[in-house]
GUDREN-556919 format. One record per residue: residue in one letter; x, y, z of N, C-alpha, C in turn; residue number from 1. Coordinates in Angstrom, 3 decimals, decimal comma. Example, Ala and Ser with C-alpha at 12.3 -4.5 7.8 and 13.67 -1.06 7.14 Angstrom:
BEGIN
<'a'; <13,190; -5,690; 7,800>; <12,300; -4,500; 7,800>; <13,200; -3,300; 7,800>; 1>
<'s'; <12,850; -2,250; 7,080>; <13,670; -1,060; 7,140>; <12,900; 0,030; 7,870>; 2>
# end
This chain:
BEGIN
<'m'; <4,512; 15,565; 14,540>; <3,802; 15,043; 13,067>; <2,352; 14,331; 13,988>; 1>
<'s'; <1,525; 14,660; 13,605>; <-0,099; 14,117; 13,372>; <-0,579; 14,020; 12,531>; 2>
<'a'; <-1,559; 13,162; 12,256>; <-2,322; 12,606; 11,472>; <-3,579; 12,061; 11,767>; 3>
<'h'; <-4,752; 12,636; 11,038>; <-6,169; 12,094; 11,575>; <-6,405; 11,290; 10,533>; 4>
<'l'; <-6,698; 9,731; 10,929>; <-7,324; 8,771; 10,189>; <-7,856; 9,156; 8,572>; 5>
<'d'; <-8,817; 10,180; 8,964>; <-10,163; 10,447; 7,664>; <-9,449; 11,557; 6,978>; 6>
<'r'; <-8,369; 12,088; 7,396>; <-7,657; 13,436; 6,892>; <-6,202; 13,048; 6,210>; 7>
<'a'; <-6,004; 12,006; 6,223>; <-4,392; 11,419; 5,651>; <-3,951; 12,444; 4,362>; 8>
<'p'; <-2,509; 12,941; 4,774>; <-2,233; 13,839; 3,739>; <-1,772; 13,119; 2,189>; 9>
<'v'; <-1,636; 11,913; 2,407>; <-1,581; 11,331; 0,796>; <-3,038; 10,529; 0,281>; 10>
<'s'; <-3,271; 10,549; -0,750>; <-4,496; 10,015; -1,132>; <-4,604; 8,169; -0,800>; 11>
<'d'; <-5,586; 7,250; -1,093>; <-5,589; 5,950; -0,843>; <-5,072; 5,196; -2,265>; 12>
<'t'; <-4,328; 4,448; -2,218>; <-3,518; 3,502; -3,217>; <-4,216; 2,169; -3,129>; 13>
<'r'; <-4,437; 1,619; -4,180>; <-4,889; -0,093; -4,462>; <-3,499; -0,726; -4,415>; 14>
<'v'; <-2,901; -1,645; -3,364>; <-1,832; -2,566; -3,553>; <-2,343; -3,549; -4,614>; 15>
<'d'; <-3,206; -3,918; -4,739>; <-3,846; -4,896; -5,662>; <-5,497; -4,889; -5,691>; 16>
<'e'; <-6,125; -6,024; -5,681>; <-7,710; -5,637; -5,754>; <-8,285; -5,793; -4,683>; 17>
<'h'; <-7,257; -6,136; -3,844>; <-7,682; -6,563; -2,260>; <-7,339; -5,875; -1,011>; 18>
<'i'; <-6,479; -4,766; -1,489>; <-5,759; -4,326; -0,101>; <-6,147; -2,424; -0,690>; 19>
<'t'; <-6,240; -1,798; 0,403>; <-6,383; -0,103; -0,222>; <-5,005; 0,023; 0,917>; 20>
<'m'; <-4,402; 0,782; 0,614>; <-3,494; 1,731; 1,509>; <-3,197; 3,188; 1,125>; 21>
<'r'; <-3,320; 3,862; 2,557>; <-3,079; 5,136; 2,413>; <-2,236; 5,425; 3,685>; 22>
<'r'; <-1,324; 6,180; 3,037>; <-0,014; 6,657; 3,540>; <-0,500; 8,003; 4,474>; 23>
<'l'; <0,288; 7,653; 5,718>; <-0,322; 8,839; 6,731>; <1,109; 9,746; 6,821>; 24>
<'k'; <2,077; 9,142; 6,732>; <3,248; 9,493; 6,956>; <4,047; 8,912; 5,772>; 25>
<'e'; <4,892; 10,017; 5,019>; <6,171; 9,659; 4,520>; <7,591; 10,085; 5,251>; 26>
<'g'; <8,531; 8,890; 5,092>; <9,948; 9,052; 5,504>; <10,050; 10,397; 4,670>; 27>
<'t'; <11,486; 11,346; 5,571>; <12,113; 12,200; 5,159>; <13,827; 11,795; 5,339>; 28>
<'a'; <14,314; 12,694; 4,633>; <15,839; 12,434; 5,656>; <15,969; 12,646; 6,855>; 29>
<'t'; <15,269; 13,724; 7,311>; <15,400; 13,700; 8,797>; <14,728; 12,755; 9,661>; 30>
<'d'; <13,599; 11,875; 9,265>; <12,826; 11,124; 9,816>; <12,798; 10,306; 9,031>; 31>
<'p'; <13,375; 8,934; 8,683>; <12,731; 8,390; 7,794>; <11,677; 6,992; 7,861>; 32>
<'s'; <10,969; 7,329; 9,495>; <9,831; 6,625; 9,563>; <8,890; 6,746; 8,468>; 33>
<'v'; <7,898; 5,784; 8,340>; <6,844; 5,548; 7,360>; <5,459; 5,331; 7,923>; 34>
<'i'; <4,167; 5,634; 7,801>; <3,252; 5,199; 8,929>; <2,123; 4,917; 7,787>; 35>
<'m'; <1,564; 3,769; 7,493>; <0,303; 3,465; 6,227>; <-0,768; 2,863; 7,322>; 36>
<'l'; <-1,806; 2,888; 6,688>; <-3,115; 2,006; 7,046>; <-3,593; 1,475; 6,062>; 37>
<'l'; <-3,722; -0,284; 6,298>; <-4,060; -0,925; 5,135>; <-5,209; -1,761; 5,378>; 38>
<'e'; <-6,271; -1,506; 4,493>; <-7,678; -2,307; 4,262>; <-7,303; -3,324; 3,387>; 39>
<'f'; <-7,637; -4,681; 4,251>; <-7,459; -5,885; 3,446>; <-9,236; -6,434; 3,533>; 40>
<'a'; <-9,690; -6,598; 2,261>; <-10,848; -7,080; 2,043>; <-11,027; -8,756; 2,349>; 41>
<'p'; <-11,997; -8,969; 2,855>; <-12,215; -10,927; 3,331>; <-11,842; -11,333; 2,163>; 42>
<'g'; <-10,811; -12,305; 2,422>; <-10,188; -13,473; 1,713>; <-8,858; -13,270; 1,155>; 43>
<'t'; <-8,304; -11,965; 1,615>; <-6,722; -11,293; 1,104>; <-5,970; -12,098; 1,353>; 44>
<'q'; <-5,249; -12,457; 0,179>; <-4,023; -13,295; 0,669>; <-2,745; -12,523; -0,135>; 45>
<'f'; <-1,819; -12,205; 0,754>; <-0,635; -11,123; -0,001>; <0,143; -11,792; -0,721>; 46>
<'g'; <0,562; -12,885; 0,189>; <1,743; -13,840; -0,579>; <3,002; -13,540; 0,364>; 47>
<'e'; <4,090; -13,672; -0,013>; <5,431; -13,946; 0,824>; <5,878; -12,351; 1,252>; 48>
<'d'; <5,986; -11,801; 2,363>; <6,658; -10,282; 2,615>; <7,812; -10,722; 3,374>; 49>
<'r'; <9,002; -10,308; 2,753>; <10,261; -10,459; 3,470>; <10,739; -9,153; 3,677>; 50>
<'h'; <11,275; -9,145; 4,921>; <11,749; -7,853; 5,152>; <13,021; -7,367; 5,666>; 51>
<'t'; <13,380; -6,358; 5,118>; <14,931; -6,166; 5,471>; <14,879; -5,156; 6,571>; 52>
<'v'; <13,789; -4,087; 7,155>; <13,737; -3,254; 8,270>; <12,843; -3,611; 9,283>; 53>
<'r'; <12,563; -3,332; 10,273>; <11,739; -3,524; 11,148>; <10,019; -2,910; 10,830>; 54>
<'e'; <9,280; -3,477; 11,101>; <7,702; -3,682; 10,453>; <7,031; -3,639; 12,030>; 55>
<'i'; <6,244; -2,582; 12,400>; <5,132; -2,739; 13,349>; <3,554; -2,633; 12,776>; 56>
<'v'; <3,070; -3,686; 13,401>; <1,887; -3,750; 12,614>; <0,699; -4,008; 13,761>; 57>
<'h'; <-0,210; -3,015; 13,951>; <-1,262; -2,798; 15,339>; <-2,752; -3,280; 14,551>; 58>
<'v'; <-2,932; -4,331; 14,508>; <-4,551; -4,889; 14,504>; <-5,756; -3,965; 14,907>; 59>
<'l'; <-6,157; -3,235; 13,913>; <-7,268; -1,972; 14,524>; <-8,444; -2,706; 14,461>; 60>
<'k'; <-9,065; -3,304; 13,440>; <-9,975; -4,032; 13,044>; <-10,157; -5,389; 12,191>; 61>
<'g'; <-11,063; -6,147; 12,857>; <-10,902; -7,618; 11,851>; <-10,087; -8,769; 12,701>; 62>
<'e'; <-9,671; -9,390; 11,578>; <-8,217; -10,186; 11,721>; <-7,497; -10,435; 11,147>; 63>
<'f'; <-6,086; -10,285; 11,408>; <-5,100; -10,472; 9,945>; <-4,119; -11,649; 10,899>; 64>
<'s'; <-3,800; -12,173; 9,647>; <-2,928; -13,402; 10,174>; <-1,625; -13,276; 9,409>; 65>
<'d'; <-0,622; -13,961; 9,922>; <0,748; -13,581; 9,110>; <1,243; -14,796; 8,614>; 66>
<'g'; <0,167; -15,731; 8,377>; <0,355; -16,827; 7,739>; <0,662; -17,889; 8,719>; 67>
<'t'; <1,182; -17,724; 10,195>; <1,175; -18,821; 10,796>; <0,098; -18,556; 12,163>; 68>
<'n'; <-0,301; -17,262; 12,696>; <-1,130; -17,102; 13,536>; <-2,096; -15,922; 13,278>; 69>
<'v'; <-3,517; -16,290; 13,706>; <-4,362; -15,222; 13,075>; <-4,639; -14,149; 14,337>; 70>
<'w'; <-4,488; -13,001; 14,067>; <-4,409; -11,832; 15,221>; <-5,763; -11,043; 15,251>; 71>
<'p'; <-6,112; -11,100; 16,572>; <-7,318; -10,147; 16,565>; <-7,182; -9,003; 16,642>; 72>
<'a'; <-8,076; -7,870; 16,710>; <-8,025; -6,267; 16,773>; <-7,351; -6,126; 17,900>; 73>
<'g'; <-6,611; -5,381; 18,389>; <-5,919; -4,911; 19,330>; <-4,791; -5,544; 19,432>; 74>
<'t'; <-4,535; -6,312; 18,447>; <-2,730; -7,091; 18,647>; <-1,949; -6,163; 18,210>; 75>
<'l'; <-0,630; -6,258; 18,866>; <0,592; -5,411; 18,070>; <1,636; -6,216; 17,989>; 76>
<'l'; <1,850; -6,540; 17,063>; <2,859; -7,204; 16,174>; <4,228; -6,741; 15,822>; 77>
<'c'; <5,562; -7,231; 16,129>; <6,849; -6,738; 15,398>; <7,438; -7,813; 14,551>; 78>
<'a'; <7,634; -7,438; 13,316>; <8,463; -8,025; 12,668>; <9,891; -7,375; 12,465>; 79>
<'e'; <10,919; -8,579; 12,826>; <12,027; -7,656; 12,825>; <12,752; -7,942; 11,678>; 80>
<'p'; <13,783; -7,413; 11,207>; <14,887; -7,423; 9,999>; <15,404; -9,215; 9,527>; 81>
<'g'; <14,917; -9,603; 8,468>; <15,334; -11,045; 7,981>; <13,922; -11,851; 8,085>; 82>
<'s'; <12,907; -11,331; 8,483>; <11,888; -12,183; 8,670>; <10,918; -12,247; 7,455>; 83>
<'v'; <10,156; -13,296; 7,460>; <9,363; -13,612; 6,568>; <7,789; -14,005; 6,933>; 84>
<'h'; <6,916; -13,309; 6,206>; <5,681; -13,891; 6,954>; <4,567; -13,664; 5,564>; 85>
<'y'; <3,438; -14,145; 5,823>; <2,557; -14,379; 4,387>; <1,151; -13,383; 4,727>; 86>
<'p'; <1,118; -12,216; 4,669>; <-0,066; -11,487; 5,383>; <-1,778; -11,888; 4,627>; 87>
<'q'; <-2,607; -11,823; 5,302>; <-3,703; -12,529; 4,644>; <-4,840; -12,249; 5,874>; 88>
<'s'; <-5,825; -12,149; 5,458>; <-7,002; -12,266; 6,088>; <-8,535; -12,542; 5,704>; 89>
<'a'; <-8,726; -13,971; 6,141>; <-10,305; -14,713; 5,698>; <-11,185; -13,634; 6,206>; 90>
<'a'; <-11,252; -13,022; 7,279>; <-12,342; -12,033; 7,446>; <-12,578; -10,396; 7,129>; 91>
<'g'; <-11,283; -10,115; 6,347>; <-11,373; -8,500; 6,391>; <-10,259; -8,347; 7,472>; 92>
<'c'; <-9,585; -6,993; 7,679>; <-9,134; -6,358; 8,421>; <-8,543; -4,978; 8,039>; 93>
<'t'; <-8,235; -4,257; 8,691>; <-7,776; -2,534; 9,083>; <-6,650; -2,972; 9,903>; 94>
<'i'; <-5,251; -2,478; 9,275>; <-4,035; -2,697; 10,338>; <-3,348; -1,192; 10,055>; 95>
<'l'; <-2,781; -0,953; 10,998>; <-1,583; 0,031; 11,069>; <-0,474; -0,172; 11,058>; 96>
<'v'; <0,309; 0,295; 10,182>; <1,792; -0,400; 9,871>; <2,624; 0,904; 10,256>; 97>
<'v'; <3,582; 0,234; 10,757>; <4,844; 1,392; 11,100>; <6,288; 0,951; 10,357>; 98>
<'y'; <6,709; 1,624; 9,727>; <8,285; 1,317; 9,596>; <9,088; 2,550; 10,251>; 99>
<'p'; <9,561; 2,343; 11,418>; <10,177; 3,100; 12,180>; <11,539; 3,497; 11,639>; 100>
<'d'; <12,222; 2,930; 11,107>; <13,547; 3,036; 10,406>; <13,538; 3,183; 9,006>; 101>
<'g'; <12,031; 3,525; 8,002>; <12,027; 3,261; 6,978>; <11,530; 2,522; 6,305>; 102>
<'e'; <11,057; 2,374; 4,942>; <10,670; 1,416; 4,515>; <11,487; 0,285; 3,681>; 103>
<'d'; <11,115; -0,724; 3,096>; <11,694; -1,727; 2,879>; <12,201; -1,173; 1,359>; 104>
<'a'; <13,421; -1,575; 0,725>; <13,723; -0,929; -0,237>; <13,140; -1,601; -1,521>; 105>
# end
């Protein structure tokens, strides 16, 4: 599977007025992994994000905060099942999000 960020197979979706999501890969029966690109506008606060599955986040641009720490571009984060964080970005950011075992239900 390959996907170019500018030619994602699924169109952009507004998660809310401050976050845009571009799905690069949907899960299937044989490969449940999901990959998406999220763009946070400056000042975005998502609220509580509780995980039942593993989530991997790569900060591509800007600064991403999990509610505790601020992570600059180039950072790779892994949220394990059962973890809780509070996604936000004071400056705005672009993150690549991977759910290797499929998305939260």
